[in-house]
PAZAPA-4460 file (N, C-alpha, C; in steps of 0.05 Angstrom, whole numbers, plus 32768, in hexadecimal, padded with zeros to 4 digits):
% residues 56
    n_x    n_y    n_z   ca_x   ca_y   ca_z    c_x    c_y    c_z   seq   type   mol
   7BC4   7C80   7F25   7BA9   7C86   7F2E   7BA2   7C76   7F47     1      X     A
   7B99   7C83   7F5B   7B92   7C75   7F74   7B75   7C6C   7F73     2      X     A
   7B6F   7C56   7F81   7B54   7C4C   7F81   7B42   7C5E   7F91     3      X     A
   7B28   7C5E   7F8A   7B15   7C6F   7F97   7B12   7C67   7FB5     4      X     A
   7B10   7C4D   7FBA   7B0E   7C43   7FD5   7B27   7C33   7FDC     5      X     A
   7B30   7C35   7FF4   7B46   7C24   7FFD   7B3F   7C07   7FFB     6      X     A
   7B53   7BF6   7FF8   7B4F   7BD9   7FF5   7B40   7BCD   800C     7      X     A
   7B46   7BD6   8025   7B39   7BCB   803C   7B1B   7BD0   803C     8      X     A
   7B12   7BE7   8033   7AF6   7BED   8032   7AE9   7BDB   801C     9      X     A
   7AF5   7BD9   8005   7AEA   7BC8   7FF0   7AE9   7BAB   7FF9    10      X     A
   7AFD   7BA2   8007   7AFD   7B86   8011   7AE6   7B82   8025    11      X     A
   7AE2   7B95   8037   7ACD   7B93   804B   7AB1   7B93   803E    12      X     A
   7AAE   7BA4   8029   7A94   7BA4   801B   7A8F   7B8A   800C    13      X     A
   7AA4   7B80   8000   7AA2   7B66   7FF1   7A9A   7B50   8005    14      X     A
   7AA8   7B4F   801B   7AA3   7B3B   8030   7A86   7B3D   803A    15      X     A
   7A7C   7B55   803E   7A60   7B57   8048   7A4C   7B50   8032    16      X     A
   7A52   7B55   8019   7A40   7B4E   8003   7A3F   7B2F   8000    17      X     A
   7A56   7B22   8002   7A56   7B05   8000   7A47   7AF9   8017    18      X     A
   7A4C   7B03   802F   7A3E   7AF9   8047   7A20   7AFD   8045    19      X     A
   7A18   7B14   803B   79FB   7B1A   8038   79EF   7B07   8024    20      X     A
   79FC   7B02   800E   79F2   7AEF   7FFA   79EF   7AD3   8005    21      X     A
   7A03   7ACA   8015   7A02   7AB0   8020   79EB   7AAE   8035    22      X     A
   79E5   7AC3   8043   79CF   7AC3   8057   79B4   7AC2   8048    23      X     A
   79B1   7AD3   8034   7998   7AD4   8025   7993   7ABB   8016    24      X     A
   79A7   7AAF   800A   79A4   7A97   7FFA   79A3   7A7D   800C    25      X     A
   79A8   7A81   8026   79A8   7A6B   8039   79BB   7A54   8031    26      X     A
   79D3   7A5C   8028   79E8   7A49   8020   79F0   7A37   8037    27      X     A
   79F1   7A42   804F   79F8   7A32   8066   79E5   7A1B   806B    28      X     A
   79CB   7A20   8067   79B7   7A0B   806A   79BA   79F6   8054    29      X     A
   79C1   79FE   803C   79C5   79EB   8026   79DD   79D9   802C    30      X     A
   79F3   79E5   8037   7A0A   79D6   803E   7A04   79C2   8054    31      X     A
   79F4   79CA   8067   79EC   79B8   807D   79DB   79A1   8073    32      X     A
   79C8   79A7   8061   79B7   7992   8056   79C6   797F   8044    33      X     A
   79DB   7988   8037   79EA   7977   8026   7A01   7968   8035    34      X     A
   7A01   796B   804F   7A14   795E   8061   7A31   7963   8059    35      X     A
   7A37   797C   8051   7A52   7984   804C   7A5E   798C   8067    36      X     A
   7A71   797D   8071   7A7C   7982   808C   7A9A   7980   808B    37      X     A
   7AA7   798B   809F   7AC3   7989   80A3   7AC9   797F   80BF    38      X     A
   7AE0   7973   80C2   7AE7   796A   80DD   7AF5   797F   80ED    39      X     A
   7B07   798F   80E0   7B16   79A3   80EE   7B18   79BC   80DE    40      X     A
   7B1F   79D2   80EB   7B25   79EB   80DD   7B0C   79FC   80D9    41      X     A
   7B0D   7A0C   80C4   7AF7   7A1E   80BE   7ADE   7A0E   80B4    42      X     A
   7AC7   7A1B   80B7   7AAF   7A0D   80AE   7AAE   7A0E   808F    43      X     A
   7A9E   79FC   8085   7A9B   79FA   8067   7A8F   7A14   805C    44      X     A
   7A7D   7A20   806C   7A70   7A39   8063   7A85   7A4F   8060    45      X     A
   7A97   7A52   8072   7AAC   7A67   8071   7ABE   7A62   8059    46      X     A
   7AC5   7A49   8054   7AD6   7A42   803E   7AC9   7A48   8023    47      X     A
   7AB0   7A42   8021   7AA2   7A48   8007   7A9E   7A66   8004    48      X     A
   7A99   7A75   8019   7A97   7A92   8018   7AB2   7A9D   800E    49      X     A
   7AC8   7A92   8018   7AE2   7A9C   8010   7AE7   7A96   7FF2    50      X     A
   7ADF   7A7F   7FE9   7AE2   7A79   7FCD   7AD2   7A8C   7FBB    51      X     A
   7AB9   7A92   7FC4   7AA9   7AA5   7FB5   7AB5   7AC0   7FB4    52      X     A
   7AC1   7AC9   7FCB   7ACC   7AE3   7FCB   7AE6   7AE5   7FBA    53      X     A
   7AF3   7ACF   7FB5   7B0B   7ACF   7FA4   7B02   7AD3   7F87    54      X     A
   7AEC   7AC9   7F7F   7AE2   7ACB   7F63   7ADB   7AE7   7F5D    55      X     A
   7ACF   7AF5   7F70   7AC6   7B11   7F6B   7ADE   7B22   7F6D    56      X     A
***
């Protein structure tokens, strides 16, 4: 049985839903207020978004 939507479309929809949630909940502002920072590489916000998208 083939999926209704291709994997790339599902992945894009999931990514946009996670991004929308993070914007509405102002997660980036909370990370900034809690002084969660990194010296190099990706931002902490991107890493946490990635972790959330793995759970879903």
